[in-house]
BAKERO-421204 format. One record per residue (C-alpha): chain; z, y, x; residue number from 1; residue in one letter. Coordinates in steps of 0.5 Angstrom, whole numbers, plus 500, padded with zeros to 3 digits. Each point is the difference from the previous one (the first is absolute). Layout:
N
+-------+-----+-----+-----+-----+------+
! kette !  zz !  yy !  xx !  nr ! rest !
+-------+-----+-----+-----+-----+------+
!     A !   Z !   Y !   X ! NUM !    a !
...
+-------+-----+-----+-----+-----+------+
***
This chain:
272
+-------+-----+-----+-----+-----+------+
! kette !  zz !  yy !  xx !  nr ! rest !
+-------+-----+-----+-----+-----+------+
!     A ! 128 ! 326 ! 164 !   1 !    m !
!     A ! 495 ! 504 ! 503 !   2 !    a !
!     A ! 502 ! 504 ! 506 !   3 !    t !
!     A ! 498 ! 507 ! 503 !   4 !    k !
!     A ! 502 ! 496 ! 507 !   5 !    r !
!     A ! 495 ! 497 ! 505 !   6 !    p !
!     A ! 501 ! 492 ! 498 !   7 !    v !
!     A ! 500 ! 495 ! 506 !   8 !    a !
!     A ! 500 ! 493 ! 499 !   9 !    l !
!     A ! 502 ! 496 ! 506 !  10 !    a !
!     A ! 500 ! 492 ! 501 !  11 !    t !
!     A ! 505 ! 496 ! 504 !  12 !    g !
!     A ! 506 ! 506 ! 499 !  13 !    a !
!     A ! 506 ! 496 ! 500 !  14 !    s !
!     A ! 501 ! 500 ! 508 !  15 !    s !
!     A ! 497 ! 502 ! 507 !  16 !    g !
!     A ! 494 ! 505 ! 500 !  17 !    i !
!     A ! 499 ! 499 ! 492 !  18 !    g !
!     A ! 507 ! 503 ! 499 !  19 !    k !
!     A ! 500 ! 505 ! 504 !  20 !    a !
!     A ! 493 ! 503 ! 498 !  21 !    a !
!     A ! 502 ! 500 ! 493 !  22 !    a !
!     A ! 507 ! 504 ! 501 !  23 !    l !
!     A ! 496 ! 505 ! 504 !  24 !    a !
!     A ! 495 ! 501 ! 495 !  25 !    l !
!     A ! 506 ! 501 ! 495 !  26 !    a !
!     A ! 502 ! 505 ! 505 !  27 !    t !
!     A ! 494 ! 503 ! 501 !  28 !    a !
!     A ! 500 ! 502 ! 492 !  29 !    g !
!     A ! 496 ! 493 ! 498 !  30 !    h !
!     A ! 501 ! 496 ! 493 !  31 !    e !
!     A ! 501 ! 493 ! 504 !  32 !    v !
!     A ! 498 ! 493 ! 497 !  33 !    i !
!     A ! 502 ! 495 ! 505 !  34 !    g !
!     A ! 499 ! 493 ! 499 !  35 !    t !
!     A ! 503 ! 493 ! 502 !  36 !    s !
!     A ! 498 ! 493 ! 498 !  37 !    r !
!     A ! 507 ! 500 ! 497 !  38 !    n !
!     A ! 503 ! 506 ! 498 !  39 !    t !
!     A ! 506 ! 496 ! 498 !  40 !    a !
!     A ! 503 ! 500 ! 507 !  41 !    h !
!     A ! 498 ! 507 ! 503 !  42 !    v !
!     A ! 505 ! 505 ! 501 !  43 !    i !
!     A ! 498 ! 506 ! 496 !  44 !    p !
!     A ! 498 ! 506 ! 504 !  45 !    l !
!     A ! 501 ! 507 ! 498 !  46 !    k !
!     A ! 494 ! 503 ! 497 !  47 !    g !
!     A ! 496 ! 494 ! 500 !  48 !    v !
!     A ! 498 ! 496 ! 493 !  49 !    t !
!     A ! 499 ! 492 ! 502 !  50 !    f !
!     A ! 495 ! 496 ! 497 !  51 !    l !
!     A ! 498 ! 492 ! 501 !  52 !    d !
!     A ! 494 ! 499 ! 503 !  53 !    l !
!     A ! 497 ! 494 ! 504 !  54 !    d !
!     A ! 494 ! 503 ! 503 !  55 !    v !
!     A ! 497 ! 493 ! 501 !  56 !    t !
!     A ! 499 ! 499 ! 492 !  57 !    s !
!     A ! 495 ! 504 ! 496 !  58 !    d !
!     A ! 504 ! 501 ! 494 !  59 !    a !
!     A ! 506 ! 503 ! 503 !  60 !    s !
!     A ! 496 ! 505 ! 504 !  61 !    v !
!     A ! 496 ! 502 ! 493 !  62 !    a !
!     A ! 506 ! 500 ! 496 !  63 !    d !
!     A ! 505 ! 504 ! 505 !  64 !    a !
!     A ! 494 ! 505 ! 501 !  65 !    v !
!     A ! 499 ! 501 ! 493 !  66 !    a !
!     A ! 508 ! 501 ! 499 !  67 !    e !
!     A ! 500 ! 505 ! 505 !  68 !    v !
!     A ! 494 ! 504 ! 497 !  69 !    i !
!     A ! 504 ! 499 ! 493 !  70 !    e !
!     A ! 506 ! 502 ! 502 !  71 !    k !
!     A ! 498 ! 507 ! 505 !  72 !    f !
!     A ! 493 ! 501 ! 498 !  73 !    g !
!     A ! 497 ! 499 ! 507 !  74 !    r !
!     A ! 500 ! 497 ! 507 !  75 !    i !
!     A ! 500 ! 505 ! 506 !  76 !    d !
!     A ! 501 ! 496 ! 505 !  77 !    v !
!     A ! 500 ! 493 ! 502 !  78 !    l !
!     A ! 504 ! 498 ! 506 !  79 !    v !
!     A ! 497 ! 492 ! 501 !  80 !    d !
!     A ! 507 ! 497 ! 504 !  81 !    n !
!     A ! 500 ! 493 ! 498 !  82 !    a !
!     A ! 499 ! 495 ! 505 !  83 !    g !
!     A ! 503 ! 494 ! 504 !  84 !    i !
!     A ! 499 ! 499 ! 508 !  85 !    g !
!     A ! 498 ! 493 ! 505 !  86 !    t !
!     A ! 502 ! 498 ! 506 !  87 !    a !
!     A ! 498 ! 494 ! 504 !  88 !    g !
!     A ! 493 ! 499 ! 504 !  89 !    a !
!     A ! 494 ! 500 ! 495 !  90 !    a !
!     A ! 498 ! 492 ! 501 !  91 !    e !
!     A ! 507 ! 499 ! 498 !  92 !    e !
!     A ! 498 ! 502 ! 493 !  93 !    s !
!     A ! 495 ! 496 ! 496 !  94 !    s !
!     A ! 495 ! 503 ! 496 !  95 !    a !
!     A ! 503 ! 496 ! 494 !  96 !    a !
!     A ! 507 ! 502 ! 501 !  97 !    q !
!     A ! 503 ! 504 ! 494 !  98 !    a !
!     A ! 504 ! 505 ! 503 !  99 !    q !
!     A ! 494 ! 502 ! 504 ! 100 !    a !
!     A ! 496 ! 500 ! 493 ! 101 !    q !
!     A ! 505 ! 504 ! 497 ! 102 !    a !
!     A ! 500 ! 505 ! 506 ! 103 !    l !
!     A ! 493 ! 502 ! 499 ! 104 !    f !
!     A ! 502 ! 500 ! 493 ! 105 !    d !
!     A ! 505 ! 505 ! 500 ! 106 !    i !
!     A ! 498 ! 504 ! 506 ! 107 !    n !
!     A ! 493 ! 501 ! 498 ! 108 !    v !
!     A ! 498 ! 498 ! 493 ! 109 !    f !
!     A ! 506 ! 503 ! 498 ! 110 !    g !
!     A ! 498 ! 506 ! 503 ! 111 !    v !
!     A ! 494 ! 500 ! 496 ! 112 !    i !
!     A ! 503 ! 498 ! 494 ! 113 !    r !
!     A ! 504 ! 506 ! 499 ! 114 !    i !
!     A ! 495 ! 505 ! 503 ! 115 !    t !
!     A ! 495 ! 497 ! 495 ! 116 !    h !
!     A ! 505 ! 501 ! 494 ! 117 !    a !
!     A ! 502 ! 507 ! 502 ! 118 !    v !
!     A ! 493 ! 503 ! 502 ! 119 !    q !
!     A ! 497 ! 501 ! 493 ! 120 !    p !
!     A ! 506 ! 505 ! 498 ! 121 !    h !
!     A ! 500 ! 504 ! 507 ! 122 !    m !
!     A ! 492 ! 501 ! 498 ! 123 !    r !
!     A ! 501 ! 502 ! 493 ! 124 !    a !
!     A ! 505 ! 505 ! 503 ! 125 !    q !
!     A ! 496 ! 502 ! 506 ! 126 !    h !
!     A ! 505 ! 499 ! 505 ! 127 !    s !
!     A ! 505 ! 495 ! 503 ! 128 !    g !
!     A ! 502 ! 497 ! 507 ! 129 !    r !
!     A ! 501 ! 493 ! 501 ! 130 !    v !
!     A ! 504 ! 499 ! 506 ! 131 !    i !
!     A ! 500 ! 493 ! 503 ! 132 !    n !
!     A ! 505 ! 498 ! 505 ! 133 !    i !
!     A ! 495 ! 496 ! 506 ! 134 !    s !
!     A ! 503 ! 499 ! 507 ! 135 !    s !
!     A ! 499 ! 502 ! 507 ! 136 !    v !
!     A ! 497 ! 493 ! 500 ! 137 !    v !
!     A ! 495 ! 502 ! 496 ! 138 !    g !
!     A ! 496 ! 503 ! 505 ! 139 !    f !
!     A ! 502 ! 495 ! 506 ! 140 !    m !
!     A ! 501 ! 493 ! 501 ! 141 !    p !
!     A ! 507 ! 497 ! 500 ! 142 !    q !
!     A ! 501 ! 493 ! 503 ! 143 !    p !
!     A ! 505 ! 495 ! 496 ! 144 !    y !
!     A ! 498 ! 505 ! 493 ! 145 !    m !
!     A ! 493 ! 499 ! 500 ! 146 !    a !
!     A ! 500 ! 498 ! 492 ! 147 !    v !
!     A ! 504 ! 506 ! 499 ! 148 !    y !
!     A ! 496 ! 504 ! 504 ! 149 !    a !
!     A ! 493 ! 498 ! 497 ! 150 !    a !
!     A ! 503 ! 502 ! 493 ! 151 !    t !
!     A ! 501 ! 507 ! 503 ! 152 !    k !
!     A ! 494 ! 500 ! 503 ! 153 !    h !
!     A ! 497 ! 498 ! 493 ! 154 !    a !
!     A ! 504 ! 505 ! 496 ! 155 !    v !
!     A ! 498 ! 506 ! 506 ! 156 !    e !
!     A ! 492 ! 499 ! 500 ! 157 !    d !
!     A ! 500 ! 499 ! 492 ! 158 !    c !
!     A ! 504 ! 506 ! 498 ! 159 !    y !
!     A ! 496 ! 505 ! 505 ! 160 !    e !
!     A ! 494 ! 498 ! 497 ! 161 !    s !
!     A ! 503 ! 501 ! 493 ! 162 !    v !
!     A ! 502 ! 506 ! 502 ! 163 !    d !
!     A ! 493 ! 503 ! 501 ! 164 !    h !
!     A ! 498 ! 496 ! 494 ! 165 !    e !
!     A ! 504 ! 505 ! 496 ! 166 !    l !
!     A ! 500 ! 507 ! 498 ! 167 !    c !
!     A ! 502 ! 505 ! 495 ! 168 !    d !
!     A ! 507 ! 501 ! 504 ! 169 !    g !
!     A ! 502 ! 493 ! 500 ! 170 !    v !
!     A ! 502 ! 497 ! 507 ! 171 !    r !
!     A ! 502 ! 494 ! 503 ! 172 !    v !
!     A ! 504 ! 500 ! 506 ! 173 !    l !
!     A ! 504 ! 496 ! 506 ! 174 !    l !
!     A ! 507 ! 501 ! 503 ! 175 !    v !
!     A ! 500 ! 496 ! 506 ! 176 !    e !
!     A ! 507 ! 498 ! 502 ! 177 !    p !
!     A ! 502 ! 496 ! 507 ! 178 !    a !
!     A ! 507 ! 497 ! 501 ! 179 !    r !
!     A ! 504 ! 502 ! 494 ! 180 !    t !
!     A ! 508 ! 498 ! 499 ! 181 !    s !
!     A ! 499 ! 496 ! 494 ! 182 !    t !
!     A ! 501 ! 493 ! 498 ! 183 !    a !
!     A ! 493 ! 499 ! 501 ! 184 !    f !
!     A ! 501 ! 495 ! 506 ! 185 !    d !
!     A ! 504 ! 495 ! 496 ! 186 !    a !
!     A ! 496 ! 500 ! 494 ! 187 !    a !
!     A ! 494 ! 498 ! 504 ! 188 !    s !
!     A ! 496 ! 493 ! 498 ! 189 !    v !
!     A ! 501 ! 495 ! 505 ! 190 !    r !
!     A ! 494 ! 495 ! 502 ! 191 !    p !
!     A ! 499 ! 493 ! 496 ! 192 !    d !
!     A ! 498 ! 496 ! 507 ! 193 !    q !
!     A ! 503 ! 502 ! 506 ! 194 !    l !
!     A ! 498 ! 498 ! 506 ! 195 !    l !
!     A ! 503 ! 498 ! 507 ! 196 !    d !
!     A ! 495 ! 505 ! 504 ! 197 !    v !
!     A ! 502 ! 506 ! 497 ! 198 !    y !
!     A ! 508 ! 499 ! 499 ! 199 !    a !
!     A ! 502 ! 504 ! 506 ! 200 !    h !
!     A ! 496 ! 506 ! 499 ! 201 !    q !
!     A ! 501 ! 499 ! 493 ! 202 !    r !
!     A ! 508 ! 501 ! 501 ! 203 !    h !
!     A ! 499 ! 506 ! 506 ! 204 !    v !
!     A ! 496 ! 503 ! 495 ! 205 !    f !
!     A ! 505 ! 500 ! 493 ! 206 !    e !
!     A ! 505 ! 502 ! 505 ! 207 !    q !
!     A ! 497 ! 506 ! 502 ! 208 !    y !
!     A ! 497 ! 502 ! 493 ! 209 !    m !
!     A ! 508 ! 499 ! 497 ! 210 !    a !
!     A ! 502 ! 505 ! 505 ! 211 !    g !
!     A ! 495 ! 504 ! 499 ! 212 !    a !
!     A ! 501 ! 501 ! 493 ! 213 !    v !
!     A ! 507 ! 500 ! 501 ! 214 !    r !
!     A ! 499 ! 507 ! 504 ! 215 !    d !
!     A ! 493 ! 502 ! 497 ! 216 !    g !
!     A ! 499 ! 506 ! 496 ! 217 !    d !
!     A ! 505 ! 502 ! 493 ! 218 !    d !
!     A ! 495 ! 499 ! 494 ! 219 !    p !
!     A ! 501 ! 508 ! 499 ! 220 !    a !
!     A ! 496 ! 501 ! 505 ! 221 !    v !
!     A ! 494 ! 496 ! 497 ! 222 !    v !
!     A ! 503 ! 503 ! 492 ! 223 !    a !
!     A ! 498 ! 507 ! 504 ! 224 !    d !
!     A ! 493 ! 498 ! 501 ! 225 !    e !
!     A ! 500 ! 498 ! 493 ! 226 !    v !
!     A ! 502 ! 506 ! 497 ! 227 !    v !
!     A ! 495 ! 504 ! 505 ! 228 !    a !
!     A ! 494 ! 496 ! 497 ! 229 !    a !
!     A ! 501 ! 504 ! 494 ! 230 !    t !
!     A ! 498 ! 506 ! 503 ! 231 !    d !
!     A ! 494 ! 503 ! 497 ! 232 !    t !
!     A ! 497 ! 499 ! 507 ! 233 !    k !
!     A ! 502 ! 493 ! 503 ! 234 !    p !
!     A ! 498 ! 496 ! 505 ! 235 !    k !
!     A ! 496 ! 494 ! 499 ! 236 !    l !
!     A ! 505 ! 496 ! 506 ! 237 !    h !
!     A ! 507 ! 502 ! 500 ! 238 !    c !
!     A ! 503 ! 498 ! 506 ! 239 !    t !
!     A ! 508 ! 498 ! 499 ! 240 !    a !
!     A ! 504 ! 500 ! 505 ! 241 !    g !
!     A ! 499 ! 502 ! 508 ! 242 !    a !
!     A ! 497 ! 493 ! 502 ! 243 !    i !
!     A ! 494 ! 500 ! 495 ! 244 !    t !
!     A ! 499 ! 507 ! 501 ! 245 !    g !
!     A ! 499 ! 498 ! 508 ! 246 !    r !
!     A ! 497 ! 493 ! 499 ! 247 !    v !
!     A ! 494 ! 503 ! 495 ! 248 !    r !
!     A ! 497 ! 505 ! 505 ! 249 !    p !
!     A ! 501 ! 495 ! 506 ! 250 !    v !
!     A ! 497 ! 494 ! 496 ! 251 !    r !
!     A ! 494 ! 505 ! 499 ! 252 !    r !
!     A ! 499 ! 503 ! 508 ! 253 !    i !
!     A ! 503 ! 494 ! 505 ! 254 !    i !
!     A ! 495 ! 495 ! 502 ! 255 !    p !
!     A ! 501 ! 493 ! 496 ! 256 !    t !
!     A ! 503 ! 496 ! 506 ! 257 !    r !
!     A ! 505 ! 506 ! 502 ! 258 !    m !
!     A ! 502 ! 500 ! 493 ! 259 !    f !
!     A ! 501 ! 492 ! 499 ! 260 !    d !
!     A ! 505 ! 500 ! 506 ! 261 !    q !
!     A ! 504 ! 505 ! 498 ! 262 !    q !
!     A ! 500 ! 496 ! 493 ! 263 !    l !
!     A ! 502 ! 494 ! 504 ! 264 !    r !
!     A ! 505 ! 503 ! 504 ! 265 !    t !
!     A ! 503 ! 504 ! 493 ! 266 !    l !
!     A ! 501 ! 492 ! 497 ! 267 !    d !
!     A ! 502 ! 497 ! 506 ! 268 !    r !
!     A ! 494 ! 495 ! 501 ! 269 !    l !
!     A ! 497 ! 498 ! 506 ! 270 !    p !
!     A ! 496 ! 505 ! 503 ! 271 !    t !
!     A ! 496 ! 496 ! 505 ! 272 !    a !
+-------+-----+-----+-----+-----+------+
***
């Protein structure tokens, strides 16, 4: 059932930013296909068709993209939103930790899998937008979220490079939220080898993060940037919310020592 409307595929669309982006794209006139690892438990969304998709599985990604192409004839927009977070000092997460490896498999390789799957279709139709939901920590450090920050740095550098490789109307763009009011913090992976030396500061940071997420931007703020990224002349880096909009130029302009002091103060870390 081919459609004349632009077709958008959004991963992790059952809640949070993914849900808001799916609804915003539907309102903007897109035919929206949202994905979740288990759609049997997903609350239906007006204007959104759901498919099962596990971004860590090559077969699942290939099957989902093939089904969208078969049913709708095209994919004009891909929103790479599926992801998980981490909390705790980097030393507390072993390299062999199953959760840490899963984090990279979802946040980095999951993005690569599905982007690779849709690129040939977009190239064949001479148009398309791949919109990656990155983060403010994709271009700045974040103590006690180092592994998560590493995944976002990887996505930023990878797909800024890929955007230069593409042509013929296909673009890869980065939407960069900061603190957003979702269940992200509660769902973050905890380290597998807790160390006493980090216990106090880890607790301080977790308390700070819980409050920052609770009082963060509405996911609709990020969704508006996703819709804006479908414009004919989008920005490569789309800052979502006031915090990211301030931090990006500050990170680039002020001396590193001054930035680091401000970061430590913000994160309730010792400044001496």
